[in-house]
C-alpha positions in Angstrom: 0.0 0.0 0.0 1.2 3.5 -0.8 0.3 6.8 0.8 1.4 9.4 -1.8 5.0 8.5 -2.5 5.4 6.4 0.7 5.5 2.6 0.5 4.0 1.1 3.6 5.1 -2.3 4.8 2.5 -5.1 5.2 1.1 -5.5 8.7 -1.1 -3.4 11.0 -0.6 0.2 12.1 -0.8 1.8 15.5 -3.8 4.1 15.4 -3.7 7.5 17.1 -5.1 7.7 20.7 -5.0 11.0 22.7 -3.0 10.6 25.9 -1.8 7.1 24.9 0.2 6.9 21.7 3.1 9.0 22.8 6.7 8.3 21.8 7.4 5.5 24.4 4.4 3.5 23.4 5.0 4.0 19.7 8.6 2.8 20.1 7.5 -0.4 21.8 4.8 -1.1 19.2 7.3 -0.6 16.4 9.7 -3.0 18.1 6.9 -5.6 18.1 6.2 -5.1 14.4 3.8 -2.2 13.9 3.9 -1.3 10.2 3.5 2.4 10.8 1.9 4.7 13.4 0.1 8.0 13.9 0.9 10.4 16.8 -1.5 11.8 19.3 -3.6 14.6 17.9 -2.2 18.1 17.8 -4.4 21.3 17.6 -3.6 23.4 14.6 -4.6 26.6 16.5 -2.7 25.5 19.6 0.4 24.9 17.5 0.1 28.2 15.7 -0.5 30.2 19.0 1.9 28.4 21.3 5.2 30.1 22.2 8.2 28.3 20.9 9.6 25.6 23.2 6.3 25.0 25.0 6.7 21.7 26.8 3.4 20.1 25.9 3.9 21.1 22.2 7.4 19.8 22.2 6.3 16.4 23.6 3.6 16.0 21.0 6.2 16.7 18.2 8.9 14.5 19.6 9.9 11.4 17.7 12.7 8.9 17.9 15.1 7.3 15.5 13.8 4.0 16.8 10.4 4.7 15.2 9.4 3.7 11.7 7.0 5.5 9.4 5.1 8.0 11.4 2.2 10.3 10.7 1.3 13.5 12.7 -2.4 13.8 13.5 -3.7 17.3 13.3 -7.1 18.7 14.2 -8.9 22.0 13.7 -12.1 23.6 12.4 -10.6 26.6 10.4 -9.3 25.8 6.9 -6.7 28.6 6.9 -5.3 27.5 10.3 -5.1 23.9 9.1 -3.3 25.1 5.9 -0.7 27.2 7.8 -0.1 24.5 10.4 0.3 21.8 7.8 2.8 24.0 6.0 5.0 24.5 9.1 4.6 21.0 10.3 5.7 19.5 7.0 9.3 20.0 8.1 8.8 18.5 11.5 10.2 15.1 10.6 6.9 13.2 10.1 6.1 11.3 6.9 2.5 12.4 6.5 -0.2 14.5 8.2 -3.4 12.8 9.3 -6.5 15.0 9.7 -8.6 14.0 12.7 -12.3 14.0 11.8 -13.1 11.1 14.1 -12.4 12.1 17.7 -15.7 11.7 19.7 -14.6 13.5 22.9 -17.1 16.1 24.1 -14.5 18.9 24.5 -13.4 18.4 20.9 -16.8 18.0 19.2 -18.4 20.9 21.2 -15.8 23.1 19.5 -16.8 21.9 16.1 -13.8 19.8 15.6 -13.1 16.0 15.4 -16.1 13.9 14.4 -18.3 17.1 14.6 -17.0 17.9 11.1 -18.9 14.9 9.7 -22.0 16.9 10.2 -20.8 19.5 7.8 -19.4 17.7 4.7 -18.7 20.8 2.7 -16.6 22.4 5.4 -14.8 19.0 6.0 -13.9 19.0 2.3 -12.6 22.6 2.5 -10.5 21.8 5.5 -9.0 18.8 3.7 -8.3 20.8 0.5 -6.6 23.6 2.4 -4.5 21.2 4.5 -3.4 19.4 1.3 -2.6 22.9 -0.2 -0.4 23.8 2.7 1.4 20.5 3.2 4.5 19.3 1.3 4.0 15.8 2.5 1.0 13.4 2.0 -2.3 14.1 3.9 -4.6 11.4 5.1 -8.0 11.7 6.9 -9.4 9.6 9.8 -13.2 9.5 10.1 -16.0 7.6 11.7 -19.0 5.8 10.2 -21.0 9.0 10.8 -22.4 11.2 13.6 -25.2 8.8 14.6 -27.2 5.9 13.1 -29.4 8.3 11.2 -26.4 10.1 9.6 -24.0 7.4 8.5 -22.1 9.4 5.8 -18.6 7.9 5.8 -18.9 7.2 2.0 -19.7 10.8 1.3 -16.9 12.2 3.5 -14.4 9.7 2.0 -15.4 10.8 -1.6 -15.0 14.4 -0.6 -11.6 13.6 0.9 -10.5 12.0 -2.3 -11.7 14.9 -4.3 -9.8 17.3 -2.0 -6.5 15.5 -2.5 -6.3 13.2 0.5 -3.9 10.3 -0.1 -5.8 7.8 2.1 -8.7 7.6 4.5 -9.0 5.6 7.8 -12.5 4.6 8.8 -13.5 3.7 12.3 -16.7 1.6 12.0 -18.6 3.3 14.9 -20.6 6.5 14.9 -19.8 9.4 17.2 -22.9 8.6 19.1 -21.6 5.1 19.9 -18.3 6.5 21.2 -16.5 3.2 21.9 -19.5 1.1 22.7 -21.1 -1.7 20.8 -19.6 -3.4 17.7 -17.8 -1.6 14.9 -19.7 -1.8 11.6 -17.1 -3.3 9.2 -19.7 -3.1 6.4 -19.3 0.7 6.4 -15.6 0.2 5.8 -16.4 -2.1 2.9 -18.7 0.5 1.4 -16.1 3.2 1.6 -13.6 0.9 0.0 -15.9 0.3 -2.9 -16.6 4.0 -3.3 -13.1 5.5 -3.6 -9.8 4.7 -5.3 -7.4 6.0 -2.6 -6.3 3.5 0.0 -8.8 2.7 2.8 -7.6 1.7 6.2 -10.0 -0.1 8.5 -10.2 0.5 12.2 -12.4 -0.9 15.1 -12.5 -4.1 17.0 -9.2 -5.6 15.9 -7.5 -7.2 18.9 -5.8 -10.3 17.3 -4.3 -11.6 14.1 -7.6 -13.4 13.5 -9.4 -10.1 13.7 -6.9 -8.5 11.4 -7.2 -11.2 8.7 -11.0 -11.1 9.0 -11.2 -7.3 8.6 -9.1 -7.5 5.4 -11.2 -10.4 4.1 -14.6 -8.9 4.9 -14.0 -5.3 3.9 -11.3 -5.5 1.2 -9.5 -2.6 3.0 -5.9 -1.8 2.0 -4.7 -1.5 5.6 -5.7 -2.0 9.2 -5.1 0.3 12.2 -5.3 -0.9 15.7 -6.1 1.4 18.6 -7.4 -0.1 21.9 -6.4 -3.6 20.8 -2.8 -2.5 21.3 -3.3 -1.1 24.8 -1.1 -3.2 27.1 -0.7 -5.6 24.1 2.0 -4.4 21.7 2.5 -8.1 21.0 -0.6 -8.0 18.7 1.7 -6.6 16.0 4.1 -9.5 16.5 1.2 -11.9 16.2 0.0 -10.3 13.0 3.4 -10.4 11.4 3.6 -14.1 12.2 0.2 -14.7 10.8 1.2 -13.0 7.5 4.1 -15.5 7.3 1.7 -18.4 8.0 3.2 -19.0 11.5 1.7 -19.2 15.0 2.8 -16.8 17.7 2.5 -17.7 21.4 1.0 -15.1 23.7 3.4 -13.2 26.0 4.4 -14.9 29.2 3.9 -13.3 32.6 7.6 -12.4 32.7 7.4 -10.8 29.3 4.4 -8.7 30.4 6.1 -7.5 33.5 9.5 -6.9 31.8 7.9 -4.8 29.1 5.6 -3.0 31.5 8.6 -2.0 33.6 10.6 -1.0 30.6 7.7 1.1 29.4 7.6 2.7 32.9 11.3 3.6 32.7 10.8 5.1 29.3 7.8 7.1 30.4 9.7 8.5 33.4 12.6 9.5 31.1 10.2 11.1 28.7 8.2 13.4 31.0 9.9 13.0 34.4 9.2 10.4 37.0 6.4 12.0 38.9 4.3 12.7 35.8 5.5 9.6 33.9 4.5 7.1 36.6 1.1 8.7 37.0 0.6 8.4 33.2 2.0 4.9 33.3 -0.6 3.6 35.8 -3.2 3.0 33.0 -0.7 1.3 30.8 0.5 -1.0 33.6 -3.1 -2.0 34.4 -3.6 -2.8 30.7 -0.4 -5.0 30.6 -1.8 -7.0 33.6 -5.4 -7.2 32.4 -6.9 -10.7 32.4 -4.5 -12.1 35.0 -5.8 -13.7 38.1 -6.4 -11.1 40.8 -5.9 -8.3 38.3 -8.5 -6.0 39.9 -6.6 -5.9 43.2 -3.3 -5.6 41.3 -4.7 -2.6 39.4 -5.7 -1.0 42.7 -2.1 -1.4 43.9 -0.7 0.0 40.6 -2.9 3.0 40.9 -1.3 3.9 44.2 2.3 3.8 42.8 4.1 7.1 43.1 7.5 6.1 41.7 9.2 3.6 39.5 10.4 1.7 42.5 6.8 1.4 43.7 5.7 0.0 40.4 8.6 -2.4 40.2 8.0 -3.7 43.7 4.2 -4.2 43.1 4.7 -6.2 39.9 7.6 -8.3 41.2 5.7 -9.1 44.3 2.8 -10.2 42.2 5.0 -12.4 40.0 6.7 -14.0 43.1 3.4 -14.6 44.7 2.1 -16.4 41.6 5.1 -18.6 41.6 4.8 -19.4 45.3 1.1 -20.3 44.9 1.4 -22.4 41.7 -0.1 -19.6 39.6 -3.0 -18.8 42.0 -1.9 -15.3 43.1 -3.6 -13.0 45.5 -1.8 -9.7 44.7 0.1 -8.1 47.5 -1.0 -4.8 49.0 0.5 -1.7 47.3 
């Protein structure tokens, strides 16, 4: 699959998730076989108005040599701001710009941004066209099925995106009304694929290699992006790579989960400082341990961690307790 002049490797991509897909998580997913990734979303207006060197802005724009092909997700409601931001950000070291027209968060849609733009197709097209005009790198668009079940218009928006010069479109098979509830409608992805000639990337309810293969088979999509399915499970990309080779891939062991979770915690602490990093890491650590016996109490302990040493002790105590009790662990108090 190609996005503009970029040849993308086979496999699944890491989808953008605000507050989650920062540089440490992206690095770990690339190491496990993510084909490409998209950053957390960046406000066009915020970028244009922020003083140079603003910490939050710098963090959103940071990338590592250890990352592969990476897109920068940009959001906004004003075409001229999107054009100017895209022009400046084309030199920021990312391979493409991805316009967010899918975020369902209230604070985003209440400002007429994210998935709210699916209610105004003409304006959405204008934003895409102006972003393409400003950018010197390819521009893609991420959308939802529609605003609600009475307004499923992903096909129309995708056609307008193609007409406006977008190089690809990613379709999350849920409406904004659904948020992240219920099942993603893969048929919407299939209808978009049949309606446009640019690459279509499917998104929604892909948590395993089996799901990845099923989405490609059922929708005909050119690529697959994984969001929540990668939370605490970067190994899903390893599993997909193996499946594409016709091989089986064993799930991660408890030791692998703990080792990677603690490595992630160290990276997070180095990225934003230990105090903030460990607080941000709590959700990731809980995802790494999800599904294990006693994970509810383990999560409670993790949520009280104030330092890397706290997190390391909690996880190692859990592992040692599992070993002592033949795998039947009651997590230690945090």
